[in-house]
N, CA and C atoms as an extended XYZ file, in Angstrom:
534
Properties=species:S:1:pos:R:3:atomname:S:1:resname:S:1:resid:I:1 pbc="F F F"
N        32.708       30.361      -18.106 N   MET     1
C        33.705       29.982      -17.132 CA  MET     1
C        34.124       31.179      -16.290 C   MET     1
N        33.926       32.399      -16.787 N   GLU     2
C        34.348       33.601      -16.064 CA  GLU     2
C        33.719       33.602      -14.676 C   GLU     2
N        34.554       33.674      -13.687 N   ASN     3
C        34.114       33.634      -12.305 CA  ASN     3
C        35.125       34.428      -11.510 C   ASN     3
N        34.677       35.404      -10.765 N   ASN     4
C        35.609       36.253      -10.021 CA  ASN     4
C        36.399       35.499       -8.979 C   ASN     4
N        35.953       34.305       -8.593 N   THR     5
C        36.685       33.545       -7.581 CA  THR     5
C        37.678       32.562       -8.187 C   THR     5
N        37.634       32.345       -9.508 N   ASN     6
C        38.589       31.434      -10.137 CA  ASN     6
C        39.987       32.024      -10.082 C   ASN     6
N        41.004       31.184       -9.800 N   PRO     7
C        42.379       31.681       -9.837 CA  PRO     7
C        42.760       32.097      -11.255 C   PRO     7
N        43.654       33.052      -11.328 N   LYS     8
C        44.170       33.524      -12.614 CA  LYS     8
C        45.686       33.467      -12.556 C   LYS     8
N        46.299       33.244      -13.720 N   ALA     9
C        47.760       33.175      -13.779 CA  ALA     9
C        48.242       33.886      -15.038 C   ALA     9
N        49.470       34.359      -14.991 N   ALA    10
C        50.098       35.038      -16.123 CA  ALA    10
C        51.275       34.199      -16.606 C   ALA    10
N        51.251       33.861      -17.892 N   ILE    11
C        52.340       33.128      -18.544 CA  ILE    11
C        53.143       34.177      -19.313 C   ILE    11
N        54.363       34.454      -18.873 N   VAL    12
C        55.163       35.532      -19.441 CA  VAL    12
C        56.181       34.960      -20.433 C   VAL    12
N        56.140       35.484      -21.676 N   THR    13
C        57.082       35.091      -22.727 CA  THR    13
C        57.697       36.349      -23.333 C   THR    13
N        58.691       36.175      -24.195 N   LYS    14
C        59.299       37.339      -24.853 CA  LYS    14
C        58.323       38.035      -25.799 C   LYS    14
N        57.264       37.359      -26.202 N   PHE    15
C        56.267       37.946      -27.094 CA  PHE    15
C        55.169       38.681      -26.338 C   PHE    15
N        55.138       38.522      -25.024 N   GLY    16
C        54.116       39.152      -24.205 CA  GLY    16
C        53.551       38.163      -23.197 C   GLY    16
N        52.480       38.582      -22.543 N   THR    17
C        51.884       37.804      -21.460 CA  THR    17
C        50.547       37.203      -21.892 C   THR    17
N        50.375       35.944      -21.518 N   ILE    18
C        49.116       35.225      -21.735 CA  ILE    18
C        48.484       35.069      -20.357 C   ILE    18
N        47.319       35.671      -20.153 N   GLU    19
C        46.619       35.517      -18.880 CA  GLU    19
C        45.568       34.423      -19.023 C   GLU    19
N        45.536       33.532      -18.028 N   VAL    20
C        44.587       32.424      -18.045 CA  VAL    20
C        43.765       32.413      -16.767 C   VAL    20
N        42.515       32.033      -16.922 N   GLU    21
C        41.622       31.806      -15.788 CA  GLU    21
C        41.507       30.295      -15.621 C   GLU    21
N        41.702       29.812      -14.402 N   ILE    22
C        41.694       28.382      -14.115 CA  ILE    22
C        40.328       27.982      -13.564 C   ILE    22
N        39.700       27.002      -14.186 N   ALA    23
C        38.356       26.536      -13.795 CA  ALA    23
C        38.464       25.554      -12.631 C   ALA    23
N        38.762       26.108      -11.474 N   GLU    24
C        39.044       25.305      -10.289 CA  GLU    24
C        37.853       24.453       -9.844 C   GLU    24
N        36.648       24.977       -9.969 N   LYS    25
C        35.472       24.215       -9.533 CA  LYS    25
C        35.083       23.139      -10.554 C   LYS    25
N        35.198       23.441      -11.838 N   ALA    26
C        34.817       22.473      -12.877 CA  ALA    26
C        35.834       21.341      -13.001 C   ALA    26
N        37.116       21.671      -12.843 N   ALA    27
C        38.194       20.681      -13.026 CA  ALA    27
C        39.158       20.748      -11.836 C   ALA    27
N        38.706       20.371      -10.646 N   PRO    28
C        39.525       20.577       -9.446 CA  PRO    28
C        40.849       19.820       -9.419 C   PRO    28
N        40.890       18.612       -9.917 N   ILE    29
C        42.133       17.821       -9.901 CA  ILE    29
C        43.152       18.438      -10.858 C   ILE    29
N        42.709       18.735      -12.063 N   THR    30
C        43.595       19.290      -13.080 CA  THR    30
C        44.050       20.690      -12.690 C   THR    30
N        43.134       21.509      -12.187 N   ALA    31
C        43.481       22.857      -11.746 CA  ALA    31
C        44.510       22.812      -10.623 C   ALA    31
N        44.297       21.951       -9.639 N   ALA    32
C        45.240       21.841       -8.517 CA  ALA    32
C        46.616       21.390       -9.003 C   ALA    32
N        46.647       20.473       -9.960 N   ASN    33
C        47.917       20.004      -10.509 CA  ASN    33
C        48.673       21.155      -11.181 C   ASN    33
N        48.010       21.864      -12.099 N   PHE    34
C        48.646       22.980      -12.803 CA  PHE    34
C        49.120       24.039      -11.806 C   PHE    34
N        48.256       24.403      -10.878 N   LEU    35
C        48.615       25.452       -9.922 CA  LEU    35
C        49.736       25.020       -8.986 C   LEU    35
N        49.881       23.725       -8.719 N   SER    36
C        51.006       23.273       -7.882 CA  SER    36
C        52.339       23.520       -8.591 C   SER    36
N        52.378       23.329       -9.919 N   TYR    37
C        53.590       23.649      -10.687 CA  TYR    37
C        53.833       25.161      -10.714 C   TYR    37
N        52.748       25.926      -10.819 N   VAL    38
C        52.874       27.392      -10.799 CA  VAL    38
C        53.411       27.840       -9.445 C   VAL    38
N        52.786       27.369       -8.374 N   ASP    39
C        53.118       27.850       -7.033 CA  ASP    39
C        54.523       27.475       -6.583 C   ASP    39
N        55.029       26.328       -7.037 N   ASP    40
C        56.392       25.970       -6.611 CA  ASP    40
C        57.464       26.452       -7.585 C   ASP    40
N        57.058       27.203       -8.622 N   GLY    41
C        58.027       27.788       -9.549 CA  GLY    41
C        58.552       26.831      -10.604 C   GLY    41
N        57.985       25.636      -10.702 N   SER    42
C        58.497       24.653      -11.668 CA  SER    42
C        58.409       25.120      -13.106 C   SER    42
N        57.383       25.924      -13.432 N   PHE    43
C        57.223       26.379      -14.813 CA  PHE    43
C        58.146       27.545      -15.162 C   PHE    43
N        58.751       28.186      -14.166 N   ASP    44
C        59.681       29.274      -14.467 CA  ASP    44
C        60.856       28.693      -15.248 C   ASP    44
N        61.195       29.325      -16.342 N   SER    45
C        62.266       28.852      -17.246 CA  SER    45
C        61.890       27.567      -17.976 C   SER    45
N        60.592       27.298      -18.120 N   SER    46
C        60.171       26.176      -18.957 CA  SER    46
C        59.976       26.717      -20.375 C   SER    46
N        59.309       25.961      -21.248 N   VAL    47
C        59.218       26.379      -22.650 CA  VAL    47
C        57.906       25.969      -23.300 C   VAL    47
N        57.535       26.729      -24.344 N   PHE    48
C        56.603       26.241      -25.350 CA  PHE    48
C        57.490       25.583      -26.395 C   PHE    48
N        57.294       24.309      -26.648 N   TYR    49
C        58.194       23.564      -27.529 CA  TYR    49
C        57.488       22.960      -28.746 C   TYR    49
N        56.173       23.039      -28.789 N   ARG    50
C        55.441       22.370      -29.874 CA  ARG    50
C        54.403       23.315      -30.464 C   ARG    50
N        54.322       23.314      -31.777 N   THR    51
C        53.269       24.029      -32.477 CA  THR    51
C        52.595       23.055      -33.431 C   THR    51
N        51.284       22.989      -33.361 N   VAL    52
C        50.534       22.105      -34.243 CA  VAL    52
C        49.667       23.002      -35.135 C   VAL    52
N        49.971       22.955      -36.419 N   LEU    53
C        49.277       23.733      -37.445 CA  LEU    53
C        48.569       22.762      -38.375 C   LEU    53
N        47.644       23.257      -39.152 N   LEU    54
C        46.920       22.373      -40.064 CA  LEU    54
C        47.840       21.683      -41.060 C   LEU    54
N        48.981       22.314      -41.384 N   ASP    55
C        49.856       21.744      -42.416 CA  ASP    55
C        51.083       20.994      -41.892 C   ASP    55
N        51.195       20.760      -40.555 N   ASN    56
C        52.378       20.044      -40.074 CA  ASN    56
C        52.040       18.766      -39.311 C   ASN    56
N        50.946       18.149      -39.672 N   GLN    57
C        50.546       16.879      -39.047 CA  GLN    57
C        50.096       15.886      -40.112 C   GLN    57
N        51.012       15.529      -41.030 N   PRO    58
C        50.637       14.691      -42.172 CA  PRO    58
C        50.145       13.296      -41.803 C   PRO    58
N        50.530       12.799      -40.641 N   ASP    59
C        50.140       11.446      -40.251 CA  ASP    59
C        48.834       11.400      -39.463 C   ASP    59
N        48.194       12.555      -39.268 N   ASN    60
C        46.955       12.605      -38.499 CA  ASN    60
C        45.767       12.886      -39.414 C   ASN    60
N        44.789       12.006      -39.375 N   ASP    61
C        43.568       12.231      -40.146 CA  ASP    61
C        42.742       13.368      -39.547 C   ASP    61
N        42.783       13.487      -38.219 N   VAL    62
C        42.054       14.542      -37.514 CA  VAL    62
C        43.046       15.646      -37.170 C   VAL    62
N        42.882       16.786      -37.782 N   LYS    63
C        43.809       17.912      -37.606 CA  LYS    63
C        43.370       18.787      -36.432 C   LYS    63
N        44.363       19.317      -35.696 N   ILE    64
C        44.114       20.235      -34.594 CA  ILE    64
C        45.076       21.411      -34.721 C   ILE    64
N        44.828       22.450      -33.926 N   GLU    65
C        45.716       23.605      -33.853 CA  GLU    65
C        45.916       23.974      -32.388 C   GLU    65
N        47.165       23.812      -31.903 N   VAL    66
C        47.507       24.126      -30.517 CA  VAL    66
C        48.971       24.546      -30.433 C   VAL    66
N        49.314       25.181      -29.304 N   ILE    67
C        50.712       25.283      -28.910 CA  ILE    67
C        50.834       24.514      -27.602 C   ILE    67
N        51.980       23.869      -27.397 N   GLN    68
C        52.164       23.035      -26.219 CA  GLN    68
C        53.415       23.451      -25.486 C   GLN    68
N        53.329       23.440      -24.164 N   GLY    69
C        54.470       23.797      -23.335 CA  GLY    69
C        54.475       23.016      -22.045 C   GLY    69
N        55.425       23.364      -21.204 N   GLY    70
C        55.580       22.699      -19.916 CA  GLY    70
C        57.043       22.402      -19.678 C   GLY    70
N        57.289       21.347      -18.946 N   LEU    71
C        58.659       20.980      -18.601 CA  LEU    71
C        59.354       20.221      -19.714 C   LEU    71
N        58.622       19.808      -20.726 N   GLY    72
C        59.224       19.065      -21.828 CA  GLY    72
C        59.263       17.584      -21.533 C   GLY    72
N        59.841       16.869      -22.461 N   MET    73
C        59.863       15.414      -22.329 CA  MET    73
C        60.809       14.944      -21.228 C   MET    73
N        61.795       15.746      -20.914 N   ASP    74
C        62.745       15.418      -19.849 CA  ASP    74
C        62.696       16.520      -18.808 C   ASP    74
N        63.412       16.308      -17.725 N   LYS    75
C        63.538       17.378      -16.736 CA  LYS    75
C        64.260       18.557      -17.380 C   LYS    75
N        63.812       19.760      -17.073 N   ILE    76
C        64.455       20.967      -17.594 CA  ILE    76
C        64.973       21.773      -16.414 C   ILE    76
N        66.254       22.041      -16.389 N   GLN    77
C        66.887       22.858      -15.361 CA  GLN    77
C        66.456       22.453      -13.952 C   GLN    77
N        66.446       21.167      -13.697 N   GLY    78
C        66.162       20.683      -12.352 CA  GLY    78
C        64.686       20.609      -11.997 C   GLY    78
N        63.798       21.048      -12.878 N   ASN    79
C        62.370       20.968      -12.576 CA  ASN    79
C        61.909       19.525      -12.757 C   ASN    79
N        61.309       18.973      -11.744 N   ALA    80
C        60.886       17.577      -11.805 CA  ALA    80
C        59.378       17.475      -11.961 C   ALA    80
N        58.964       16.480      -12.710 N   ARG    81
C        57.539       16.218      -12.884 CA  ARG    81
C        56.977       15.562      -11.628 C   ARG    81
N        55.760       15.944      -11.305 N   LYS    82
C        55.040       15.328      -10.194 CA  LYS    82
C        54.324       14.074      -10.724 C   LYS    82
N        53.764       13.259       -9.840 N   PRO    83
C        53.033       12.073      -10.317 CA  PRO    83
C        51.870       12.456      -11.237 C   PRO    83
N        51.523       11.553      -12.126 N   SER    84
C        50.408       11.806      -13.052 CA  SER    84
C        49.095       11.897      -12.271 C   SER    84
N        48.117       12.523      -12.926 N   ILE    85
C        46.832       12.768      -12.269 CA  ILE    85
C        45.695       12.032      -12.980 C   ILE    85
N        44.597       11.876      -12.257 N   GLN    86
C        43.374       11.306      -12.834 CA  GLN    86
C        42.836       12.279      -13.873 C   GLN    86
N        42.413       11.761      -14.999 N   GLN    87
C        41.904       12.606      -16.076 CA  GLN    87
C        40.462       13.025      -15.811 C   GLN    87
N        40.232       14.338      -15.878 N   GLU    88
C        38.882       14.881      -15.766 CA  GLU    88
C        38.395       15.174      -17.185 C   GLU    88
N        37.623       14.259      -17.739 N   THR    89
C        37.182       14.389      -19.124 CA  THR    89
C        36.149       15.511      -19.265 C   THR    89
N        36.038       16.022      -20.477 N   THR    90
C        35.144       17.158      -20.724 CA  THR    90
C        33.675       16.816      -20.513 C   THR    90
N        33.299       15.549      -20.631 N   ASN    91
C        31.904       15.186      -20.361 CA  ASN    91
C        31.595       15.274      -18.868 C   ASN    91
N        32.629       15.235      -18.027 N   ILE    92
C        32.452       15.381      -16.582 CA  ILE    92
C        32.527       16.859      -16.176 C   ILE    92
N        33.482       17.580      -16.733 N   THR    93
C        33.703       18.973      -16.321 CA  THR    93
C        32.753       19.959      -16.981 C   THR    93
N        32.227       19.604      -18.151 N   GLY    94
C        31.378       20.529      -18.890 CA  GLY    94
C        32.162       21.555      -19.686 C   GLY    94
N        33.483       21.468      -19.660 N   LEU    95
C        34.330       22.384      -20.427 CA  LEU    95
C        34.531       21.829      -21.825 C   LEU    95
N        34.811       22.679      -22.786 N   SER    96
C        35.051       22.255      -24.165 CA  SER    96
C        36.327       22.905      -24.679 C   SER    96
N        36.938       22.269      -25.641 N   HIS    97
C        38.174       22.780      -26.243 CA  HIS    97
C        37.857       23.852      -27.288 C   HIS    97
N        37.501       25.012      -26.798 N   LYS    98
C        37.207       26.184      -27.627 CA  LYS    98
C        38.487       26.990      -27.820 C   LYS    98
N        38.436       27.977      -28.693 N   ASP    99
C        39.562       28.877      -28.920 CA  ASP    99
C        40.030       29.454      -27.584 C   ASP    99
N        41.313       29.283      -27.271 N   GLY   100
C        41.879       29.834      -26.044 CA  GLY   100
C        41.797       28.946      -24.827 C   GLY   100
N        41.219       27.756      -24.941 N   VAL   101
C        41.135       26.864      -23.782 CA  VAL   101
C        42.507       26.259      -23.508 C   VAL   101
N        42.857       26.168      -22.221 N   ILE   102
C        44.095       25.519      -21.791 CA  ILE   102
C        43.731       24.138      -21.256 C   ILE   102
N        44.542       23.154      -21.615 N   SER   103
C        44.220       21.764      -21.328 CA  SER   103
C        45.511       20.996      -21.048 C   SER   103
N        45.387       19.860      -20.402 N   MET   104
C        46.554       19.022      -20.107 CA  MET   104
C        46.846       18.066      -21.259 C   MET   104
N        48.099       18.019      -21.660 N   ALA   105
C        48.543       17.035      -22.645 CA  ALA   105
C        48.720       15.697      -21.938 C   ALA   105
N        48.569       14.630      -22.702 N   ARG   106
C        48.745       13.288      -22.133 CA  ARG   106
C        48.915       12.295      -23.256 C   ARG   106
N        49.456       11.144      -22.927 N   LEU   107
C        49.541       10.065      -23.899 CA  LEU   107
C        48.389        9.090      -23.692 C   LEU   107
N        48.267        8.553      -22.490 N   ALA   108
C        47.183        7.624      -22.152 CA  ALA   108
C        46.285        8.284      -21.101 C   ALA   108
N        45.059        7.771      -20.923 N   PRO   109
C        44.230        8.318      -19.849 CA  PRO   109
C        44.974        8.248      -18.508 C   PRO   109
N        44.768        9.239      -17.685 N   ASP   110
C        45.373        9.323      -16.351 CA  ASP   110
C        46.900        9.423      -16.386 C   ASP   110
N        47.472        9.964      -17.469 N   SER   111
C        48.932       10.084      -17.556 CA  SER   111
C        49.428       11.530      -17.571 C   SER   111
N        48.530       12.517      -17.475 N   ALA   112
C        48.954       13.923      -17.529 CA  ALA   112
C        49.805       14.276      -16.318 C   ALA   112
N        50.835       15.081      -16.568 N   THR   113
C        51.690       15.561      -15.480 CA  THR   113
C        51.869       17.075      -15.632 C   THR   113
N        52.919       17.488      -16.349 N   SER   114
C        53.292       18.907      -16.409 CA  SER   114
C        53.052       19.566      -17.762 C   SER   114
N        52.652       18.815      -18.757 N   GLU   115
C        52.539       19.379      -20.109 CA  GLU   115
C        51.131       19.899      -20.360 C   GLU   115
N        51.051       21.093      -20.924 N   PHE   116
C        49.757       21.709      -21.191 CA  PHE   116
C        49.752       22.282      -22.597 C   PHE   116
N        48.556       22.503      -23.120 N   PHE   117
C        48.453       23.129      -24.437 CA  PHE   117
C        47.330       24.151      -24.426 C   PHE   117
N        47.416       25.070      -25.381 N   ILE   118
C        46.391       26.094      -25.554 CA  ILE   118
C        45.821       25.933      -26.961 C   ILE   118
N        44.496       25.850      -27.044 N   CYS   119
C        43.820       25.683      -28.326 CA  CYS   119
C        43.847       26.973      -29.132 C   CYS   119
N        44.123       26.830      -30.415 N   VAL   120
C        43.991       27.918      -31.370 CA  VAL   120
C        42.782       27.552      -32.234 C   VAL   120
N        41.736       28.332      -32.128 N   ASN   121
C        40.444       28.037      -32.742 CA  ASN   121
C        39.770       26.890      -31.975 C   ASN   121
N        38.510       26.619      -32.265 N   ASP   122
C        37.774       25.558      -31.581 CA  ASP   122
C        38.312       24.194      -32.019 C   ASP   122
N        38.482       23.296      -31.043 N   GLN   123
C        39.051       21.968      -31.302 CA  GLN   123
C        38.154       20.882      -30.688 C   GLN   123
N        36.951       20.679      -31.213 N   PRO   124
C        36.027       19.714      -30.611 CA  PRO   124
C        36.543       18.275      -30.633 C   PRO   124
N        37.466       17.962      -31.520 N   GLU   125
C        37.991       16.586      -31.575 CA  GLU   125
C        38.887       16.264      -30.379 C   GLU   125
N        39.191       17.283      -29.538 N   LEU   126
C        39.974       17.066      -28.323 CA  LEU   126
C        39.076       16.826      -27.108 C   LEU   126
N        37.754       17.005      -27.282 N   ASP   127
C        36.793       16.746      -26.207 CA  ASP   127
C        36.551       15.243      -26.073 C   ASP   127
N        35.904       14.855      -24.969 N   PHE   128
C        35.493       13.470      -24.765 CA  PHE   128
C        34.673       13.026      -25.971 C   PHE   128
N        34.993       11.859      -26.510 N   GLY   129
C        34.305       11.342      -27.691 CA  GLY   129
C        34.903       11.829      -28.995 C   GLY   129
N        35.862       12.757      -28.924 N   GLY   130
C        36.524       13.256      -30.124 CA  GLY   130
C        37.428       12.200      -30.730 C   GLY   130
N        37.765       12.410      -31.986 N   LYS   131
C        38.512       11.392      -32.723 CA  LYS   131
C        40.022       11.632      -32.774 C   LYS   131
N        40.539       12.700      -32.150 N   ARG   132
C        41.980       12.960      -32.230 CA  ARG   132
C        42.776       11.853      -31.535 C   ARG   132
N        42.274       11.371      -30.406 N   ASN   133
C        42.954       10.299      -29.692 CA  ASN   133
C        42.104        9.040      -29.823 C   ASN   133
N        42.715        7.924      -30.230 N   PRO   134
C        41.932        6.704      -30.483 CA  PRO   134
C        41.125        6.194      -29.295 C   PRO   134
N        41.538        6.542      -28.051 N   ASP   135
C        40.789        6.036      -26.898 CA  ASP   135
C        39.483        6.802      -26.658 C   ASP   135
N        39.276        7.916      -27.361 N   GLY   136
C        38.023        8.657      -27.263 CA  GLY   136
C        37.816        9.432      -25.969 C   GLY   136
N        38.816        9.406      -25.097 N   GLN   137
C        38.671       10.071      -23.801 CA  GLN   137
C        38.918       11.576      -23.862 C   GLN   137
N        39.517       12.035      -24.947 N   GLY   138
C        39.814       13.457      -25.070 CA  GLY   138
C        40.885       13.895      -24.093 C   GLY   138
N        40.887       15.178      -23.815 N   PHE   139
C        41.901       15.773      -22.949 CA  PHE   139
C        41.205       16.578      -21.860 C   PHE   139
N        41.940       16.899      -20.800 N   ALA   140
C        41.364       17.557      -19.628 CA  ALA   140
C        41.507       19.077      -19.715 C   ALA   140
N        40.483       19.734      -20.249 N   ALA   141
C        40.445       21.194      -20.282 CA  ALA   141
C        40.300       21.696      -18.845 C   ALA   141
N        41.004       22.791      -18.512 N   PHE   142
C        40.924       23.274      -17.132 CA  PHE   142
C        40.942       24.788      -17.008 C   PHE   142
N        40.820       25.504      -18.118 N   GLY   143
C        40.805       26.961      -18.037 CA  GLY   143
C        40.764       27.571      -19.418 C   GLY   143
N        40.943       28.908      -19.447 N   ARG   144
C        40.917       29.578      -20.735 CA  ARG   144
C        41.732       30.857      -20.681 C   ARG   144
N        42.210       31.261      -21.831 N   VAL   145
C        42.940       32.513      -21.965 CA  VAL   145
C        41.937       33.650      -21.840 C   VAL   145
N        42.249       34.614      -20.979 N   THR   146
C        41.399       35.802      -20.838 CA  THR   146
C        42.025       37.012      -21.524 C   THR   146
N        43.329       36.983      -21.733 N   SER   147
C        43.992       37.996      -22.559 CA  SER   147
C        45.315       37.425      -23.038 C   SER   147
N        45.705       37.849      -24.248 N   GLY   148
C        46.967       37.388      -24.791 CA  GLY   148
C        46.853       36.352      -25.887 C   GLY   148
N        45.664       36.174      -26.478 N   MET   149
C        45.568       35.209      -27.586 CA  MET   149
C        46.444       35.630      -28.757 C   MET   149
N        46.716       36.924      -28.904 N   GLU   150
C        47.624       37.353      -29.968 CA  GLU   150
C        49.029       36.798      -29.716 C   GLU   150
N        49.413       36.633      -28.456 N   VAL   151
C        50.709       36.037      -28.111 CA  VAL   151
C        50.697       34.552      -28.476 C   VAL   151
N        49.612       33.860      -28.149 N   VAL   152
C        49.473       32.432      -28.499 CA  VAL   152
C        49.613       32.262      -30.008 C   VAL   152
N        48.906       33.084      -30.766 N   ARG   153
C        48.951       32.970      -32.232 CA  ARG   153
C        50.342       33.304      -32.779 C   ARG   153
N        51.028       34.238      -32.146 N   GLN   154
C        52.391       34.577      -32.584 CA  GLN   154
C        53.343       33.411      -32.317 C   GLN   154
N        53.207       32.770      -31.166 N   ILE   155
C        54.043       31.599      -30.853 CA  ILE   155
C        53.764       30.485      -31.851 C   ILE   155
N        52.494       30.284      -32.196 N   GLN   156
C        52.125       29.180      -33.086 CA  GLN   156
C        52.825       29.259      -34.436 C   GLN   156
N        53.117       30.451      -34.933 N   VAL   157
C        53.691       30.584      -36.277 CA  VAL   157
C        55.201       30.831      -36.272 C   VAL   157
N        55.847       30.604      -35.137 N   GLN   158
C        57.306       30.746      -35.078 CA  GLN   158
C        57.978       29.605      -35.856 C   GLN   158
N        59.263       29.791      -36.209 N   PRO   159
C        59.971       28.737      -36.951 CA  PRO   159
C        59.873       27.381      -36.245 C   PRO   159
N        59.707       26.347      -37.057 N   HIS   160
C        59.561       25.003      -36.510 CA  HIS   160
C        60.026       23.975      -37.531 C   HIS   160
N        60.405       22.816      -37.009 N   GLU   161
C        60.689       21.635      -37.824 CA  GLU   161
C        59.681       20.589      -37.389 C   GLU   161
N        58.903       20.115      -38.331 N   ALA   162
C        57.754       19.258      -38.006 CA  ALA   162
C        56.913       20.035      -36.992 C   ALA   162
N        56.711       19.494      -35.794 N   GLN   163
C        55.917       20.203      -34.785 CA  GLN   163
C        56.771       20.818      -33.682 C   GLN   163
N        58.092       20.753      -33.817 N   ASN   164
C        58.989       21.271      -32.791 CA  ASN   164
C        59.383       22.704      -33.085 C   ASN   164
N        59.086       23.610      -32.155 N   LEU   165
C        59.506       24.997      -32.308 CA  LEU   165
C        61.026       25.057      -32.280 C   LEU   165
N        61.613       25.792      -33.234 N   THR   166
C        63.077       25.885      -33.339 CA  THR   166
C        63.496       27.351      -33.379 C   THR   166
N        63.962       27.883      -32.276 N   PRO   167
C        64.123       27.242      -30.967 CA  PRO   167
C        62.802       27.259      -30.190 C   PRO   167
N        62.741       26.490      -29.094 N   PRO   168
C        61.569       26.581      -28.221 CA  PRO   168
C        61.422       28.015      -27.704 C   PRO   168
N        60.210       28.391      -27.363 N   ILE   169
C        59.934       29.727      -26.849 CA  ILE   169
C        59.942       29.670      -25.321 C   ILE   169
N        60.822       30.428      -24.721 N   ALA   170
C        60.965       30.426      -23.270 CA  ALA   170
C        59.714       30.954      -22.590 C   ALA   170
N        59.314       30.244      -21.548 N   ILE   171
C        58.327       30.736      -20.603 CA  ILE   171
C        59.148       31.305      -19.455 C   ILE   171
N        59.177       32.621      -19.352 N   GLN   172
C        60.014       33.235      -18.317 CA  GLN   172
C        59.487       32.891      -16.928 C   GLN   172
N        58.178       33.081      -16.737 N   THR   173
C        57.525       32.717      -15.480 CA  THR   173
C        56.063       32.409      -15.754 C   THR   173
N        55.489       31.654      -14.845 N   ILE   174
C        54.037       31.557      -14.731 CA  ILE   174
C        53.737       31.850      -13.262 C   ILE   174
N        53.020       32.921      -13.022 N   LYS   175
C        52.706       33.355      -11.654 CA  LYS   175
C        51.208       33.537      -11.504 C   LYS   175
N        50.725       33.297      -10.297 N   ARG   176
C        49.310       33.568       -9.991 CA  ARG   176
C        49.064       35.071       -9.984 C   ARG   176
N        47.942       35.460      -10.538 N   LEU   177
C        47.484       36.851      -10.450 CA  LEU   177
C        46.463       36.985       -9.324 C   LEU   177
N        45.743       35.907       -9.068 N   SER   178
C        44.754       35.894       -7.975 CA  SER   178
C        44.484       34.461       -7.552 C   SER   178
């Protein structure tokens, strides 16, 4: 995915910075959606609010490991969600949910808006045809961490109740680097 023309962004937290490369050509709809939230400042003062570990998902037969952030389930500090986007499945984009991949969270196909997650370790069950979601459509991967996976891993093991980080980890800003 490394491409000198792909946009890059920095996710700044109290634990450090996570730099991501956005796969604009492979996942143009998803990339444009994420970058629109970055460019208008909507992600500034948002949060990482969810940590999924192998031992905190008792009701799931298919286990995954991710941290999830964005605007949250409701509006946060006046940041409003934009309309949902068409899902770009991994069988179309050619991207896979490998360690460090950033992807859009969603409930149903074509329902992603502002919520994103970062994979900790390879998560093939999140790809198209994977078994994590009963519809088999997987999730829309759109980039990858290029530096700061130690920050992702540190966030993942912060105090939590069930899958909710307690307290959520503030995202100070997400800004474009290029």
